[in-house]
MARROSE-110234 format. One record per atom (N, C-alpha, C): residue in one letter; chain; atom name; y, z, x. Coordinates in steps of 0.02 Angstrom, whole numbers. Layout:
- residuo / cadena / atomo / Y / Z / X
- A / A / CA / Y / Z / X
...
//
This chain:
- residuo / cadena / atomo / Y / Z / X
- X / A / N / -1179 / -1120 / 41
- X / A / CA / -1150 / -1056 / 60
- X / A / C / -1205 / -1009 / 83
- X / A / N / -1188 / -967 / 131
- X / A / CA / -1236 / -919 / 159
- X / A / C / -1217 / -848 / 138
- X / A / N / -1269 / -808 / 126
- X / A / CA / -1259 / -737 / 112
- X / A / C / -1272 / -699 / 176
- X / A / N / -1220 / -663 / 198
- X / A / CA / -1222 / -627 / 262
- X / A / C / -1206 / -554 / 248
- X / A / N / -1245 / -510 / 278
- X / A / CA / -1233 / -438 / 272
- X / A / C / -1214 / -413 / 341
- X / A / N / -1156 / -379 / 344
- X / A / CA / -1130 / -353 / 407
- X / A / C / -1123 / -278 / 403
- X / A / N / -1140 / -244 / 458
- X / A / CA / -1132 / -171 / 462
- X / A / C / -1073 / -156 / 508
- X / A / N / -1036 / -105 / 489
- X / A / CA / -979 / -81 / 528
- X / A / C / -991 / -9 / 547
- X / A / N / -972 / 10 / 608
- X / A / CA / -978 / 79 / 629
- X / A / C / -924 / 94 / 680
- X / A / N / -903 / 157 / 682
- X / A / CA / -855 / 178 / 732
- X / A / C / -847 / 254 / 732
- X / A / N / -832 / 282 / 791
- X / A / CA / -821 / 354 / 795
- X / A / C / -764 / 372 / 844
- X / A / N / -723 / 323 / 862
- X / A / CA / -666 / 335 / 906
- X / A / C / -604 / 305 / 873
- X / A / N / -546 / 334 / 887
- X / A / CA / -485 / 307 / 859
- X / A / C / -483 / 314 / 783
- X / A / N / -467 / 261 / 749
- X / A / CA / -462 / 260 / 675
- X / A / C / -512 / 210 / 647
- X / A / N / -576 / 230 / 639
- X / A / CA / -626 / 183 / 615
- X / A / C / -609 / 150 / 549
- X / A / N / -579 / 187 / 502
- X / A / CA / -563 / 156 / 437
- X / A / C / -513 / 100 / 445
- X / A / N / -464 / 108 / 489
- X / A / CA / -416 / 55 / 501
- X / A / C / -451 / -6 / 530
- X / A / N / -499 / 6 / 576
- X / A / CA / -538 / -50 / 604
- X / A / C / -581 / -83 / 551
- X / A / N / -609 / -43 / 505
- X / A / CA / -650 / -72 / 451
- X / A / C / -607 / -118 / 408
- X / A / N / -545 / -96 / 394
- X / A / CA / -500 / -137 / 353
- X / A / C / -482 / -202 / 390
- X / A / N / -472 / -198 / 455
- X / A / CA / -458 / -258 / 495
- X / A / C / -518 / -305 / 492
- X / A / N / -579 / -278 / 498
- X / A / CA / -639 / -319 / 495
- X / A / C / -645 / -352 / 427
- X / A / N / -633 / -315 / 374
- X / A / CA / -638 / -344 / 308
- X / A / C / -587 / -401 / 299
- X / A / N / -526 / -389 / 321
- X / A / CA / -474 / -441 / 316
- X / A / C / -494 / -502 / 357
- X / A / N / -520 / -492 / 417
- X / A / CA / -540 / -547 / 460
- X / A / C / -596 / -588 / 427
- X / A / N / -647 / -554 / 402
- X / A / CA / -703 / -590 / 374
- X / A / C / -687 / -620 / 305
- X / A / N / -639 / -592 / 270
- X / A / CA / -619 / -621 / 205
- X / A / C / -587 / -690 / 216
- X / A / N / -562 / -703 / 276
- X / A / CA / -534 / -768 / 291
- X / A / C / -588 / -820 / 306
- X / A / N / -650 / -797 / 311
- X / A / CA / -707 / -841 / 326
- X / A / C / -749 / -856 / 265
- X / A / N / -733 / -825 / 209
- X / A / CA / -771 / -834 / 148
- X / A / C / -751 / -783 / 97
- X / A / N / -799 / -764 / 54
- X / A / CA / -786 / -716 / 1
- X / A / C / -824 / -652 / 14
- X / A / N / -789 / -596 / 14
- X / A / CA / -822 / -531 / 18
- X / A / C / -848 / -516 / -52
- X / A / N / -914 / -516 / -60
- X / A / CA / -945 / -505 / -126
- X / A / C / -946 / -431 / -145
- X / A / N / -964 / -389 / -98
- X / A / CA / -969 / -317 / -111
- X / A / C / -957 / -279 / -46
- X / A / N / -928 / -219 / -51
- X / A / CA / -921 / -173 / 5
- X / A / C / -953 / -107 / -15
- X / A / N / -992 / -79 / 30
- X / A / CA / -1021 / -14 / 16
- X / A / C / -967 / 40 / 22
- X / A / N / -986 / 100 / 4
- X / A / CA / -944 / 157 / 19
- X / A / C / -944 / 170 / 94
- X / A / N / -907 / 220 / 114
- X / A / CA / -903 / 241 / 184
- X / A / C / -950 / 301 / 192
- X / A / N / -991 / 298 / 244
- X / A / CA / -1041 / 350 / 257
- X / A / C / -1027 / 384 / 324
- X / A / N / -1035 / 449 / 325
- X / A / CA / -1031 / 487 / 388
- X / A / C / -1102 / 498 / 412
- X / A / N / -1114 / 482 / 476
- X / A / CA / -1182 / 484 / 502
- X / A / C / -1183 / 515 / 571
- X / A / N / -1240 / 545 / 587
- X / A / CA / -1250 / 571 / 654
- X / A / C / -1263 / 513 / 702
- X / A / N / -1241 / 519 / 765
- X / A / CA / -1256 / 466 / 814
- X / A / C / -1331 / 456 / 822
- X / A / N / -1351 / 394 / 835
- X / A / CA / -1421 / 377 / 847
- X / A / C / -1429 / 361 / 921
- X / A / N / -1450 / 410 / 961
- X / A / CA / -1458 / 400 / 1032
- X / A / C / -1392 / 402 / 1069
- X / A / N / -1394 / 389 / 1133
- X / A / CA / -1333 / 389 / 1174
- X / A / C / -1312 / 459 / 1193
- X / A / N / -1254 / 465 / 1225
- X / A / CA / -1229 / 530 / 1248
- X / A / C / -1205 / 572 / 1189
- X / A / N / -1193 / 637 / 1200
- X / A / CA / -1163 / 678 / 1147
- X / A / C / -1096 / 646 / 1127
- X / A / N / -1085 / 642 / 1061
- X / A / CA / -1024 / 609 / 1037
- X / A / C / -1013 / 628 / 964
- X / A / N / -953 / 615 / 938
- X / A / CA / -938 / 632 / 868
- X / A / C / -979 / 590 / 820
- X / A / N / -981 / 614 / 757
- X / A / CA / -1013 / 576 / 703
- X / A / C / -977 / 509 / 695
- X / A / N / -1014 / 463 / 665
- X / A / CA / -989 / 396 / 651
- X / A / C / -969 / 390 / 578
- X / A / N / -925 / 343 / 564
- X / A / CA / -916 / 317 / 497
- X / A / C / -951 / 249 / 497
- X / A / N / -986 / 234 / 442
- X / A / CA / -1023 / 171 / 436
- X / A / C / -1012 / 142 / 367
- X / A / N / -1019 / 76 / 363
- X / A / CA / -1015 / 41 / 299
- X / A / C / -1049 / -27 / 308
- X / A / N / -1063 / -59 / 252
- X / A / CA / -1093 / -126 / 252
- X / A / C / -1054 / -168 / 202
- X / A / N / -1045 / -232 / 219
- X / A / CA / -1018 / -277 / 168
- X / A / C / -1056 / -342 / 167
- X / A / N / -1051 / -375 / 109
- X / A / CA / -1087 / -437 / 93
- X / A / C / -1036 / -493 / 92
- X / A / N / -1046 / -542 / 136
- X / A / CA / -1001 / -598 / 144
- X / A / C / -1036 / -662 / 122
- X / A / N / -1004 / -701 / 81
- X / A / CA / -1028 / -768 / 64
- X / A / C / -984 / -817 / 102
- X / A / N / -1016 / -859 / 144
- X / A / CA / -977 / -901 / 189
- X / A / C / -1014 / -966 / 206
- X / A / N / -977 / -1015 / 228
- X / A / CA / -1007 / -1077 / 254
- X / A / C / -1012 / -1075 / 330
- X / A / N / -988 / -1023 / 361
- X / A / CA / -988 / -1018 / 434
- X / A / C / -1058 / -1007 / 461
- X / A / N / -1070 / -1031 / 522
- X / A / CA / -1134 / -1021 / 556
- X / A / C / -1138 / -949 / 581
- X / A / N / -1200 / -926 / 593
- X / A / CA / -1208 / -858 / 618
- X / A / C / -1177 / -851 / 688
- X / A / N / -1178 / -904 / 728
- X / A / CA / -1148 / -902 / 794
- X / A / C / -1072 / -893 / 789
- X / A / N / -1040 / -928 / 743
- X / A / CA / -968 / -920 / 734
- X / A / C / -951 / -851 / 706
- X / A / N / -993 / -824 / 663
- X / A / CA / -982 / -757 / 638
- X / A / C / -988 / -707 / 695
- X / A / N / -1036 / -715 / 739
- X / A / CA / -1044 / -671 / 797
- X / A / C / -981 / -673 / 841
- X / A / N / -956 / -733 / 854
- X / A / CA / -896 / -739 / 895
- X / A / C / -838 / -702 / 862
- X / A / N / -829 / -711 / 797
- X / A / CA / -774 / -677 / 762
- X / A / C / -785 / -601 / 762
- X / A / N / -847 / -578 / 756
- X / A / CA / -862 / -506 / 758
- X / A / C / -842 / -477 / 826
- X / A / N / -860 / -510 / 880
- X / A / CA / -843 / -486 / 947
- X / A / C / -768 / -486 / 958
- X / A / N / -733 / -536 / 933
- X / A / CA / -660 / -539 / 938
- X / A / C / -628 / -481 / 900
- X / A / N / -655 / -466 / 841
- X / A / CA / -628 / -412 / 800
- X / A / C / -640 / -344 / 833
- X / A / N / -699 / -334 / 861
- X / A / CA / -713 / -272 / 898
- X / A / C / -662 / -264 / 955
- X / A / N / -649 / -318 / 991
- X / A / CA / -602 / -316 / 1047
- X / A / C / -531 / -299 / 1022
- X / A / N / -511 / -328 / 965
- X / A / CA / -445 / -314 / 937
- X / A / C / -437 / -240 / 919
- X / A / N / -493 / -207 / 903
- X / A / CA / -491 / -136 / 887
- X / A / C / -499 / -92 / 949
- X / A / N / -501 / -122 / 1007
- X / A / CA / -505 / -83 / 1068
- X / A / C / -575 / -66 / 1092
- X / A / N / -624 / -101 / 1067
- X / A / CA / -693 / -88 / 1087
- X / A / C / -703 / -101 / 1162
- X / A / N / -732 / -52 / 1196
- X / A / CA / -751 / -58 / 1266
- X / A / C / -826 / -47 / 1270
- X / A / N / -862 / -93 / 1298
- X / A / CA / -935 / -88 / 1304
- X / A / C / -953 / -55 / 1370
- X / A / N / -941 / 10 / 1375
- X / A / CA / -953 / 46 / 1437
- X / A / C / -1024 / 74 / 1441
- X / A / N / -1052 / 93 / 1384
- X / A / CA / -1117 / 127 / 1384
- X / A / C / -1156 / 109 / 1321
- X / A / N / -1219 / 90 / 1329
- X / A / CA / -1261 / 74 / 1271
- X / A / C / -1266 / 136 / 1226
- X / A / N / -1256 / 126 / 1162
- X / A / CA / -1257 / 179 / 1112
- X / A / C / -1202 / 231 / 1123
- X / A / N / -1152 / 214 / 1163
- X / A / CA / -1096 / 259 / 1175
- X / A / C / -1045 / 256 / 1119
- X / A / N / -996 / 301 / 1120
- X / A / CA / -944 / 300 / 1069
- X / A / C / -906 / 234 / 1070
- X / A / N / -879 / 216 / 1012
- X / A / CA / -842 / 153 / 1007
- X / A / C / -793 / 156 / 949
- X / A / N / -741 / 114 / 954
- X / A / CA / -691 / 110 / 901
- X / A / C / -719 / 70 / 842
- X / A / N / -757 / 17 / 858
- X / A / CA / -785 / -26 / 806
- X / A / C / -847 / -61 / 832
- X / A / N / -899 / -60 / 793
- X / A / CA / -960 / -98 / 807
- X / A / C / -973 / -140 / 745
- X / A / N / -983 / -204 / 753
- X / A / CA / -1000 / -249 / 697
- X / A / C / -1067 / -281 / 713
- X / A / N / -1115 / -269 / 669
- X / A / CA / -1181 / -300 / 677
- X / A / C / -1194 / -348 / 619
- X / A / N / -1220 / -407 / 635
- X / A / CA / -1244 / -452 / 584
- X / A / C / -1314 / -429 / 566
- X / A / N / -1323 / -403 / 506
- X / A / CA / -1388 / -378 / 485
- X / A / C / -1433 / -434 / 461
- X / A / N / -1405 / -476 / 417
- X / A / CA / -1444 / -530 / 386
- X / A / C / -1400 / -591 / 379
- X / A / N / -1432 / -649 / 386
- X / A / CA / -1399 / -713 / 374
- X / A / C / -1448 / -752 / 331
- X / A / N / -1435 / -751 / 265
- X / A / CA / -1484 / -776 / 216
- X / A / C / -1551 / -742 / 231
- X / A / N / -1605 / -780 / 230
- X / A / CA / -1670 / -751 / 247
- X / A / C / -1693 / -776 / 316
- X / A / N / -1645 / -796 / 357
- X / A / CA / -1660 / -824 / 423
- X / A / C / -1689 / -772 / 470
- X / A / N / -1734 / -795 / 512
- X / A / CA / -1759 / -755 / 568
- X / A / C / -1737 / -791 / 631
- X / A / N / -1693 / -759 / 669
- X / A / CA / -1663 / -789 / 729
- X / A / C / -1676 / -743 / 788
- X / A / N / -1701 / -771 / 841
- X / A / CA / -1712 / -731 / 902
- X / A / C / -1684 / -769 / 962
- X / A / N / -1624 / -748 / 981
- X / A / CA / -1591 / -776 / 1040
- X / A / C / -1571 / -719 / 1085
- X / A / N / -1551 / -735 / 1146
- X / A / CA / -1533 / -683 / 1194
- X / A / C / -1476 / -639 / 1168
- X / A / N / -1427 / -668 / 1135
- X / A / CA / -1368 / -631 / 1113
- X / A / C / -1367 / -617 / 1038
- X / A / N / -1419 / -636 / 1002
- X / A / CA / -1419 / -627 / 929
- X / A / C / -1490 / -624 / 901
- X / A / N / -1505 / -569 / 868
- X / A / CA / -1570 / -561 / 835
- X / A / C / -1556 / -544 / 762
- X / A / N / -1582 / -586 / 717
- X / A / CA / -1574 / -576 / 645
- X / A / C / -1642 / -584 / 612
- X / A / N / -1662 / -538 / 568
- X / A / CA / -1628 / -478 / 548
- X / A / C / -1617 / -432 / 609
- X / A / N / -1565 / -390 / 603
- X / A / CA / -1551 / -343 / 657
- X / A / C / -1615 / -304 / 672
- X / A / N / -1634 / -298 / 735
- X / A / CA / -1700 / -271 / 752
- X / A / C / -1712 / -198 / 733
- X / A / N / -1659 / -159 / 721
- X / A / CA / -1670 / -88 / 704
- X / A / C / -1645 / -70 / 634
- X / A / N / -1627 / -120 / 595
- X / A / CA / -1598 / -104 / 529
- X / A / C / -1646 / -66 / 485
- X / A / N / -1710 / -81 / 489
- X / A / CA / -1760 / -48 / 446
- X / A / C / -1773 / 25 / 467
- X / A / N / -1746 / 46 / 524
- X / A / CA / -1755 / 113 / 550
- X / A / C / -1693 / 157 / 540
- X / A / N / -1642 / 131 / 509
- X / A / CA / -1577 / 165 / 506
- X / A / C / -1554 / 176 / 434
- X / A / N / -1554 / 239 / 416
- X / A / CA / -1531 / 256 / 349
- X / A / C / -1458 / 236 / 339
- X / A / N / -1417 / 241 / 392
- X / A / CA / -1346 / 225 / 386
- X / A / C / -1334 / 151 / 373
- X / A / N / -1386 / 110 / 379
- X / A / CA / -1382 / 39 / 360
- X / A / C / -1417 / 28 / 293
- X / A / N / -1476 / 57 / 285
- X / A / CA / -1516 / 45 / 224
- X / A / C / -1482 / 73 / 162
- X / A / N / -1453 / 132 / 167
- X / A / CA / -1422 / 162 / 107
- X / A / C / -1362 / 121 / 82
- X / A / N / -1316 / 100 / 126
- X / A / CA / -1263 / 56 / 102
- X / A / C / -1288 / -12 / 77
- X / A / N / -1340 / -39 / 109
- X / A / CA / -1370 / -101 / 84
- X / A / C / -1396 / -92 / 13
- X / A / N / -1430 / -36 / 1
- X / A / CA / -1458 / -22 / -65
- X / A / C / -1401 / -17 / -116
- X / A / N / -1345 / 12 / -95
- X / A / CA / -1288 / 21 / -139
- X / A / C / -1260 / -47 / -162
- X / A / N / -1255 / -96 / -117
- X / A / CA / -1222 / -159 / -135
- X / A / C / -1271 / -215 / -155
- X / A / N / -1335 / -208 / -136
- X / A / CA / -1384 / -260 / -152
- X / A / C / -1452 / -226 / -162
- X / A / N / -1461 / -191 / -218
- X / A / CA / -1521 / -150 / -227
- X / A / C / -1587 / -188 / -226
- X / A / N / -1587 / -252 / -239
- X / A / CA / -1649 / -290 / -240
- X / A / C / -1660 / -331 / -176
- X / A / N / -1620 / -318 / -125
- X / A / CA / -1623 / -355 / -63
- X / A / C / -1690 / -345 / -28
- X / A / N / -1717 / -399 / -1
- X / A / CA / -1779 / -397 / 38
- X / A / C / -1762 / -417 / 110
- X / A / N / -1783 / -376 / 157
- X / A / CA / -1772 / -390 / 228
- X / A / C / -1830 / -434 / 253
- X / A / N / -1816 / -494 / 278
- X / A / CA / -1870 / -537 / 302
- X / A / C / -1914 / -501 / 353
- X / A / N / -1978 / -507 / 343
- X / A / CA / -2031 / -478 / 386
- X / A / C / -2035 / -402 / 382
- X / A / N / -1992 / -369 / 342
- X / A / CA / -1994 / -296 / 336
- X / A / C / -2008 / -272 / 265
- X / A / N / -1979 / -306 / 215
- X / A / CA / -1990 / -288 / 146
- X / A / C / -1927 / -268 / 110
- X / A / N / -1934 / -246 / 47
- X / A / CA / -1876 / -226 / 7
- X / A / C / -1841 / -165 / 35
- X / A / N / -1775 / -165 / 33
- X / A / CA / -1736 / -108 / 56
- X / A / C / -1759 / -44 / 22
- X / A / N / -1771 / -49 / -44
- X / A / CA / -1790 / 11 / -82
- X / A / C / -1856 / 41 / -58
- X / A / N / -1901 / 1 / -29
- X / A / CA / -1963 / 28 / -3
- X / A / C / -1957 / 52 / 69
- X / A / N / -1906 / 30 / 105
- X / A / CA / -1894 / 52 / 174
- X / A / C / -1855 / 118 / 177
- X / A / N / -1812 / 128 / 129
- X / A / CA / -1768 / 187 / 129
- X / A / C / -1805 / 254 / 131
- X / A / N / -1859 / 263 / 94
- X / A / CA / -1893 / 328 / 96
- X / A / C / -1918 / 348 / 166
- X / A / N / -1928 / 299 / 210
- X / A / CA / -1953 / 313 / 278
- X / A / C / -1900 / 344 / 323
- X / A / N / -1837 / 343 / 303
- X / A / CA / -1783 / 366 / 347
- X / A / C / -1740 / 421 / 314
- X / A / N / -1764 / 450 / 261
- X / A / CA / -1723 / 499 / 224
- X / A / C / -1707 / 562 / 264
- X / A / N / -1745 / 576 / 317
- X / A / CA / -1731 / 635 / 358
- X / A / C / -1667 / 627 / 400
- X / A / N / -1644 / 566 / 410
- X / A / CA / -1583 / 555 / 448
- X / A / C / -1523 / 578 / 407
- X / A / N / -1475 / 612 / 440
- X / A / CA / -1416 / 638 / 405
- X / A / C / -1365 / 583 / 392
- X / A / N / -1356 / 568 / 329
- X / A / CA / -1308 / 517 / 307
- X / A / C / -1275 / 543 / 244
- X / A / N / -1208 / 546 / 245
- X / A / CA / -1170 / 573 / 189
- X / A / C / -1119 / 521 / 167
- X / A / N / -1122 / 502 / 103
- X / A / CA / -1071 / 456 / 76
- X / A / C / -1007 / 497 / 66
- X / A / N / -954 / 478 / 102
- X / A / CA / -893 / 519 / 100
- X / A / C / -837 / 489 / 57
- X / A / N / -839 / 424 / 44
- X / A / CA / -787 / 395 / 1
- X / A / C / -805 / 323 / -17
- X / A / N / -770 / 298 / -68
- X / A / CA / -775 / 227 / -84
- X / A / C / -739 / 187 / -29
- X / A / N / -753 / 123 / -26
- X / A / CA / -717 / 79 / 20
- X / A / C / -644 / 79 / -3
- X / A / N / -596 / 92 / 42
- X / A / CA / -526 / 96 / 22
- X / A / C / -502 / 32 / -13
- X / A / N / -471 / 41 / -71
- X / A / CA / -438 / -15 / -105
- X / A / C / -484 / -64 / -141
- X / A / N / -548 / -47 / -150
- X / A / CA / -592 / -93 / -185
- X / A / C / -608 / -65 / -254
- X / A / N / -620 / -110 / -299
- X / A / CA / -637 / -92 / -368
- X / A / C / -694 / -136 / -391
- X / A / N / -756 / -116 / -377
- X / A / CA / -814 / -156 / -397
- X / A / C / -847 / -123 / -456
//
């Protein structure tokens, strides 16, 4: 079984509904071990746009990272994702942050996610659900988090319907 950490983000339509669809979709691929709370965050780059909601969940699965990527893209599409502009607003963005301790560099997939260590909206939820997690080639989440504390990230609620 593989331990996979996925990040969810959205700032158009109903992001929470899309998050629930993503969770349901990925729960069919394995076991959702933990879900972070929901965080409100300022956009990182791109055009002027509304704040995002973000979350992270931990999936235990036998699926390959390539198959997870395909399912992530299908789920984004089901939520109405349109890839019109890099870092532009979106209904749902799903990023594979980690796949075990693998380091993968392909044209369409880089793991660990290349900017995860620079983003509080990813590191803080990771710390919440896996406080001792170490990012390959970057270090422990708890030692990376102090470097991004200036970024505005507010935990706004628990993951709907979970009791961990």
